[in-house]
VEXMILO-711556 format. One record per residue: x, y, z of N, C-alpha, C, CB in turn; residue in one letter. Coordinates in steps of 0.02 Angstrom, whole numbers, padded with zeros to 5 digits, always signed. Glycine has a CB too. Layout:
VEXMILO-711556
XYZXYZXYZXYZA ...
end
This chain:
VEXMILO-711556
-01254+02255+05580-01209+02311+05568-01166+02299+05505-01163+02323+05629M -01147+02237+05496-01104+02219+05439-01137+02234+05372-01085+02146+05443K -01202+02215+05359-01233+02231+05295-01238+02306+05283-01302+02200+05291P -01251+02345+05335-01254+02417+05328-01187+02446+05307-01276+02450+05394F -01134+02421+05337-01067+02445+05321-01049+02426+05249-01015+02415+05370L -01069+02366+05228-01056+02344+05159-01092+02389+05109-01077+02271+05149D -01156+02406+05124-01194+02449+05080-01164+02520+05078-01267+02452+05102R -01141+02543+05135-01110+02610+05139-01047+02613+05097-01095+02629+05211L -01006+02561+05102-00944+02558+05062-00960+02553+04988-00899+02499+05085I -01010+02513+04971-01029+02506+04900-01055+02572+04872-01083+02451+04892A -01094+02608+04912-01119+02673+04890-01062+02723+04881-01171+02701+04940A -01014+02722+04926-00956+02767+04921-00915+02751+04858-00912+02762+04984A -00906+02688+04844-00868+02669+04784-00906+02687+04720-00854+02594+04785L -00971+02680+04721-01011+02698+04662-01006+02773+04649-01084+02678+04672A -01005+02813+04701-00998+02886+04692-00930+02904+04664-01009+02923+04758C -00879+02869+04688-00811+02884+04664-00800+02860+04593-00759+02852+04710C -00835+02807+04573-00825+02779+04506-00861+02820+04453-00849+02708+04505A -00909+02860+04472-00946+02901+04423-00899+02951+04391-01005+02937+04456A -00912+02967+04329-00871+03015+04293-00881+03085+04320-00887+03014+04219G -00842+03132+04295-00849+03201+04318-00916+03230+04298-00792+03245+04290P -00945+03267+04342-01010+03297+04329-01003+03355+04280-01043+03321+04394A -01047+03358+04232-01046+03412+04184-01106+03457+04197-01047+03386+04111Q -01094+03521+04195-01147+03569+04206-01190+03577+04144-01119+03636+04227G -01249+03598+04154-01295+03611+04099-01335+03673+04117-01341+03550+04084E -01347+03715+04069-01384+03776+04082-01457+03758+04095-01379+03826+04022I -01482+03781+04150-01551+03765+04171-01598+03821+04149-01555+03755+04247K -01662+03803+04146-01713+03852+04126-01715+03912+04172-01782+03818+04125D -01705+03901+04237-01708+03958+04284-01651+04008+04271-01705+03933+04356Y -01595+03985+04246-01540+04031+04230-01558+04074+04170-01474+03991+04216E -01592+04045+04121-01614+04084+04063-01669+04132+04083-01638+04037+04007V -01714+04110+04127-01767+04155+04152-01736+04214+04189-01815+04118+04199R -01685+04201+04230-01650+04255+04266-01617+04303+04217-01598+04225+04314R -01586+04276+04165-01555+04318+04114-01606+04363+04080-01520+04274+04061Y -01663+04333+04061-01716+04373+04028-01744+04425+04076-01771+04327+04003L -01752+04408+04139-01780+04454+04187-01733+04513+04199-01794+04419+04253Y -01668+04500+04204-01620+04553+04219-01599+04594+04158-01558+04524+04251L -01597+04564+04099-01569+04598+04041-01621+04623+03990-01523+04551+04006K -01684+04600+03997-01735+04618+03947-01800+04638+03983-01747+04561+03898T -01848+04659+03943-01914+04675+03970-01963+04620+03951-01938+04743+03943S -01939+04559+03944-01980+04503+03922-02035+04486+03973-01936+04442+03911C -02020+04489+04037-02068+04471+04088-02070+04396+04099-02137+04496+04069G -02123+04372+04131-02130+04300+04142-02133+04265+04076-02193+04285+04184K -02104+04205+04074-02103+04171+04009-02101+04096+04019-02044+04194+03968S -02126+04061+03970-02117+03988+03967-02059+03976+03919-02183+03950+03944S -02016+03928+03936-01954+03919+03898-01951+03849+03869-01893+03932+03943I -01929+03845+03807-01916+03782+03773-01844+03785+03748-01967+03768+03713V -01805+03731+03761-01736+03732+03737-01727+03682+03681-01687+03717+03794N -01683+03701+03634-01669+03660+03576-01593+03657+03569-01702+03689+03511V -01566+03597+03564-01494+03590+03554-01479+03596+03480-01467+03522+03583E -01430+03637+03465-01413+03649+03394-01357+03603+03372-01394+03722+03383R -01345+03601+03308-01293+03558+03280-01223+03580+03300-01298+03556+03205R -01213+03645+03311-01147+03670+03327-01130+03662+03401-01141+03743+03307D -01172+03628+03439-01158+03616+03510-01188+03668+03556-01085+03613+03521G -01211+03723+03529-01241+03775+03570-01312+03755+03589-01242+03844+03532A -01340+03789+03639-01409+03777+03658-01449+03840+03644-01414+03756+03733I -01505+03831+03613-01549+03888+03597-01612+03882+03638-01565+03891+03520E -01631+03936+03671-01691+03938+03711-01740+03986+03679-01675+03960+03784F -01802+03964+03672-01855+04007+03646-01903+04021+03704-01892+03975+03585H -01911+04085+03720-01955+04105+03775-02016+04141+03747-01917+04151+03825A -02074+04120+03769-02136+04153+03751-02148+04207+03804-02197+04102+03748D -02134+04269+03787-02133+04324+03835-02203+04349+03853-02092+04382+03808C -02209+04374+03913-02271+04406+03936-02278+04474+03903-02272+04413+04013Q -02224+04510+03892-02224+04576+03861-02227+04567+03785-02161+04617+03882N -02288+04564+03758-02298+04554+03687-02284+04617+03646-02369+04531+03673K -02280+04675+03679-02265+04736+03643-02193+04737+03619-02279+04798+03687T -02147+04722+03664-02076+04722+03646-02054+04657+03613-02033+04735+03708D -02084+04601+03632-02065+04536+03605-02127+04500+03579-02030+04493+03660F -02155+04521+03521-02216+04490+03495-02206+04416+03476-02241+04528+03435P -02147+04399+03453-02132+04330+03433-02093+04292+03486-02094+04329+03368D -02085+04322+03544-02045+04290+03597-01972+04310+03592-02052+04215+03594G -01933+04288+03640-01862+04302+03642-01823+04238+03628-01841+04332+03711A -01767+04245+03593-01724+04188+03578-01657+04202+03611-01716+04177+03501V -01637+04157+03656-01573+04162+03691-01529+04104+03667-01582+04160+03769V -01468+04120+03647-01421+04069+03624-01362+04067+03672-01397+04083+03551I -01346+04007+03696-01289+03996+03740-01238+03954+03702-01311+03961+03807C -01182+03985+03685-01131+03951+03645-01095+03896+03683-01081+04001+03619S -01089+03904+03749-01058+03853+03791-01113+03822+03834-01001+03883+03836D -01132+03758+03821-01187+03728+03857-01174+03719+03932-01204+03662+03827P -01114+03732+03955-01098+03723+04026-01093+03788+04064-01034+03685+04032E -01100+03845+04030-01092+03909+04063-01147+03958+04042-01023+03939+04048S -01182+03984+04091-01235+04033+04076-01206+04101+04058-01283+04040+04134D -01141+04110+04068-01108+04173+04049-01100+04180+03974-01040+04178+04083L -01109+04125+03937-01101+04127+03864-01167+04143+03829-01074+04061+03839S -01220+04156+03867-01286+04168+03837-01292+04239+03811-01341+04154+03889C -01327+04246+03756-01341+04312+03728-01409+04311+03695-01285+04334+03677S -01439+04370+03690-01505+04377+03660-01498+04383+03585-01543+04439+03690L -01532+04340+03548-01527+04341+03475-01570+04395+03444-01546+04272+03446K -01630+04404+03469-01675+04455+03441-01691+04508+03493-01741+04421+03415N -01664+04567+03484-01679+04621+03533-01752+04640+03530-01635+04682+03520P -01777+04666+03585-01846+04686+03589-01861+04744+03543-01865+04704+03660G -01923+04747+03519-01944+04802+03477-01949+04865+03519-02012+04786+03442A -01931+04921+03491-01934+04984+03527-01975+05032+03486-01861+05013+03541N -02034+05049+03511-02079+05093+03476-02072+05164+03502-02151+05068+03482F -02057+05209+03459-02047+05279+03478-02108+05322+03463-01985+05308+03442H -02166+05292+03457-02225+05329+03436-02244+05383+03487-02283+05282+03426S -02235+05369+03551-02251+05419+03601-02206+05480+03594-02246+05389+03672L -02143+05469+03582-02096+05525+03573-02113+05564+03509-02023+05500+03571K -02135+05529+03457-02154+05564+03396-02216+05607+03406-02167+05513+03339L -02262+05583+03448-02322+05622+03462-02307+05684+03504-02373+05579+03497L -02258+05678+03549-02240+05733+03593-02203+05788+03556-02199+05709+03651Q -02168+05771+03503-02129+05820+03466-02064+05835+03503-02169+05884+03456G -02031+05888+03483-01968+05907+03513-01981+05949+03575-01924+05946+03461D -01967+05923+03633-01981+05958+03696-01926+06009+03714-01989+05908+03753T -01871+06008+03678-01818+06056+03694-01836+06126+03671-01752+06033+03662S -01884+06133+03625-01903+06198+03599-01966+06225+03633-01915+06193+03524K -01984+06196+03689-02043+06218+03725-02033+06289+03751-02059+06169+03784A -02085+06331+03749-02077+06400+03772-02065+06402+03848-02140+06442+03754P -02022+06446+03868-02008+06453+03939-02052+06508+03968-01933+06469+03951S -02074+06502+04030-02119+06552+04060-02084+06616+04076-02149+06525+04122P 
end
């Protein structure tokens, strides 16, 4: 019983001696951001730490129509996913609306 108690006390002291935990933005948080805020779709994500302390995520999007080169998300605070923003907005093609013409002038029956 004594060795177990000694190991338990040593483990408790090691936990207390550790410094404060710092948060880091995880890939799933960026995926959630892309899913809720953009039409990117499923994506593979690569993160790059920048010189200014921010973290930049490059996502290869499933939706190649709106994001042919992928989406770039920049998080200015590496500890908070609330600081993330989309650097390159998705492309918006209005070709269908151009083909339809002005529907407000359609003849009424």
